[in-house]
N, C-alpha and C positions, 0 to 999 in steps of 0.2 A: 683571690683566696676564697675558700668556702666559708659559709656562715653556719652557725648553729641556730636553733630557734631563739636563743637568748643573746646573740651577738649585739643587737641594737640596745638591749637592756644594759649590757656590760658597758657599752660606750656611754650611754646616758648616765650611768652611775660613776663615770670618771675613771674606769679601770685603765690601767696601763696595758695596752694590747700588743700582741706580737704573733707572728706566724708560727704555728706548731702543727706539724703533720698536714700541712695544706690548709689549715683552718685559721681564722682570725680569732685568737683565744686570749682571755684575760690572764695576765701574769700576776698582777696584784691590784688591790683596791686601796685599802687603808695602810698597807705595808705588810710584808711577809711575816714579820715577827708578831704583829698585832693579830693578823688572821690566824696564824699558827696557834697562838695562845687562846684565841676565841674558840677554836675547835677543841683544844685540849680541855678547856674549862667550861664551855657552854655548848654552842652549836654554830656551825658554819655550813654554807652550801656551795658545792662545786658543780659547775657545768661540765659534765664529762660526755656530752653528746657526740663528741668527735670519735669516741670509741667505736669499734666495729662489732657487729652482731651477725652471726651466721646461724640459720636454722638448719638442723639435720633431722629429716623426717622419714617415716616409712619403716617397713619390716627390716631393712638393712641398716637402720640408723645406729643401733647399738654396735654392730660390727664395725661401722665406720669410725665412731668415736673411740672405740677400743684400739683401733689401728693407728689413729692419728695422734693420740696422746699417751704419755708415759704412765699416767695414773690408771687405776683400775676403775674404769667408768661403770662397769657392771655392778660395782659395790654400792652405788648410790641409788636411792629410791626416788620416786616422784616427789618434787618439792624440795629437793636437796641440791646444793651447789658444791663444786669441787675445784680446787686449784690444780692446774695441769700445765703441761708444756708439750709442744710438738717439736720433733727432732728431724734432722736430715739423716741420711744413711750413716754418716760418720759419728753420729751422736751429738752433733752441734745443735744448739737451741735456735730454732726458727722463730719461735715466739713462746711466751707464757700466756696462758688464758684461763678464764673461769668457765667451767662447764656447768650448765643448768639442765637438770632432767625435768622437763616441763610436763611431759606425758610419757606413757610407756614407750611409745615409738616417736618421741619428739624431744630433741635436745636443742639448747642454744649455747653457742660458743661466743664468748665476749673476748675479743682480741684487741691488741694495742693499736691505737690510731695510726701510727706511722707504718704499721705492717699490714694494713687491711688488704691492699692489692697483692702483696707477696703471699700472704696467708691464703687468700682466696684462690689464687693460681695453684698453690701447693695442694690445697684441699681438692680442687677439681682433678688435678693430676693423680691423686692417690685414691680417688673414688672408684676403684676397680670393681666394687661389689654392687654399685648402682643405687646408693642411697640418694634420697631426694635432698638436694642442697639449695639453699636460698640465701643470698647476701642481702640482708635487710638493713644494712648500716645506714642508708640514706632515709630510712623510713622509721627510725626509732630515735627518740631523745632520751637522755639520761641525766638525772641529777643525783649527786651524792650528798645526803644530809647527814653530817657527821658531828659527833661530840656527845658528851653525857646528857645533854638536854634534847638530843635529836628525837628520842622516843616520845618525850612529853610534847614536843612541838607537833610531830606528825599524828599523834593519837587524837588531837583535836579535829583532824581532818578525815578520819576514817572510823568505820565501825569494826574493822578488823582489830582483834586484840593483839597488838604488836608484841606484848610480853610473851605471847605463845609461839612466836617465831624464833626457833633456836638459831645460834650462830651458824652461818653458811647454809641457811634454809630460806625459803621464800614462799609467798602466796601470791595469788592474783586477786586483786580486789579493787574497791573504789577509794580514790583519794581526791579530796577537794571537788567532789561531784563528778569526777572523771572515772569511767569504768575501765576494766581490763588493764589496770596498772600492775606491773610486776613489782612487788614490795620485797626487797631482798635484804636480809640481815648480813650484809657484807660491807666491805670498805677497804680503803688503802691508807688509813690514817692511824689505826691502832687506838682510836678514841671512841669506838663504838658508833652505831648509827645504821642507816639504811641507804640502799641505792634503789632508785625508782626508774623504771623503764616504761615509756608511754609513747603514744603517737605525737609527732612534733606539733601538730596543730593545737594541742592542749597545753603547750609549754607555758605561755604567759599566765593562763588560768591557775596552773599548779604553782608556778613561781610566786605569784602574788599571794596566794593562799598560805604558802609555807612561811613567807616573810611576815605576814600578818599574824600567824599563829605563834611565831617564834619571837615576836617583838618583846614580850615580857622577859625573855631569857637572854636578850642582847644579841640576837641572831645577826650574822653578817655574811655577805658573799665572800668567797675565798677563791684565789687564783691558783695557777699551776705552780707558782713559787712556793706557797705554803704546802701544797700537795706534796712537793718534792721533799721539803724539810721534815714534814710529818712522817712520810714513809721511811725516810732515812733514820729518824730517831727510833723506829721500830726494827730497823735492819731489813726492810722489805726490798727486794731487788727491783731495779728499773731496767727494762729492756733497752739496749743501746748503750747503757753504762756498765751494768754488772752482768748482763747476759747478752750473748750474741751467738752467731753461728760458729765461733771458735771456742766457745765454752760449752762444757757438758753439764748436765744437772748434778753429776757426782762431784765435779769441781766446784760447783756453785752452792753446795750444801743442800741440794734439793733431792737427795736420795729418798726423802720421805714421800715425795710424789712420784717416785720411780718404782713401780711395782713389778718385780720379776716373778709374778704368779703364773701358774699354768694357764694357758689360753690367752695371755696378754702379750701377743706377738706384735708389739708396737714397732713402728719404724725406728731404726737406730738401736734396737735392743742388743743385737750381736756386738756392736761396737762398745756399748756400755758394759756388757758382760766381760769383754776382753779388758777394758780399762779397770774394772773392779778387781780382776785377777792381778793385773800388772801394777796397780796403784796409780793414783792421780798424780800428774806432774806439778800441779799447783792447787791451792785451795783458796776459796773466798773467805775472808775473815773480817770481823769488825775490829775497829781500833779507836782508842780515845787518846787525844793528845795530853801529855803530861805538862809540856811547856806551852806557851802561848803561840798561836798561829792558826791559819785557816787552811786545811787540806783541800786540794782541788783535784778534779779528775785529771789523770795523766801524770801527776807528780810521782816520782820514783820513791819506792819504799826500800830502805837500807837496813843492814844489820850493824852491829857494833863496829865492824871494820870498814864501814862505809861502802860495803859491797851491795850492789843492787840485787834485791831478792824478790821484787815485785813492783806492782803499780797500783796507785789509787784509782778506783773506778767511780766512786761517789764520795763527796766530802762537803762539809759545811760546818758552821758554828751552830750547835744545838741551841735553839731558842729557850728550851726548858732548862738545860744543864749549864748553859753559858760556856761550854768548852768545845773544842774542835773534835768532831767525830767523823768516821768514814768507813767505807768498805774498800777492800782491795784484794787482789790475788797475790799470794806469796808462795814460796816453796813450802811444801807440806810441813817440814820440820819447824817452821816459824809460825804456824797457825794456831798453836795451843794458847788458850786464855792465860794471861799473865806474862806472855813473852814480850820482852822489850823490843821496840822497833824505832826507826827514825824515818820521818817523812822529809824528803828533800824539798824544802821550800825556798826558792830563789838561791839555790846552792848552799843553804844552811841546814844542817841536820837538826830537826825539831823532834824531841823525844816523844814517843807514844807507847802505848801498851795494847796488846791484843785483848779485846773484850768480847764476850759472847753477847750479841744483841738479844733482846731489845735494849737500847741505851736508856730509853724512857720506860720505867717499870710501871 
């Protein structure tokens, strides 16, 4: 298994480790619920160095990112980030990613860890215009410092005014004495905070400084378990669960990152235009259990007549709300908020209701 710059630290801290996307990753330390609530109420730190980073450079960079993603990459200026996704010719989602405009002719694509090789191969195949591409995944480390006390924690370590960085924007500056750190006001928790990108050799220096700075706020390391429950409380999609190559952004409720503007001839556009006219065969919706139970991926979703109308793609007990919540694809007529549903849990229909995420307000 591959290691991140922090793997030995996780093990020394007693984290429960498990393989994820080829990496030895921490699933939990003090417990998923404890870590989840720490992020919601204070500050937690996630090692997300397993994520992939691709640089797109040169005079053809803008043309490439416009072709590869559904969003309008030309609409973002330098210092801005954008949620995006790449499609196959049929409109299926190859991956969702965050696009950073680093310079006029330089972009960074941050892709999911499990999809690095697939995405890289796809990008190379689609680079017909000759943009300069670099897979920097093995040469970048990333920490997500998340929660309402994240800014106070990191502000101790930098001269950059973190309050001046708007949501989905970033700067490059010095953190904990380390230069050229990308400080990005982004995250996957809905609790606020920053994601830091830097060279792996500075990992321990930055980690130690962050935990020292956050001590007064009750800072804790958090694992992939809490990362999953936090994103689900916000209704954020997870690739491999809620998104894959059989789902389109229109089915997944990602029409807002699908820009049918002039000149945005992204791969899969024709298939999506046809689907828009015909109507989607299913829709991703959020739901909350009315009765007690734990919804899990793969459970069938049923209507009043116990007819199967869809499947759960993500589910858990919300640590904040203390009720079962989830996402799932259903026939479009059942996706409206307030619609009653039933989740088939061990052949027992457990009542639920369609709710528009986020679940945690």
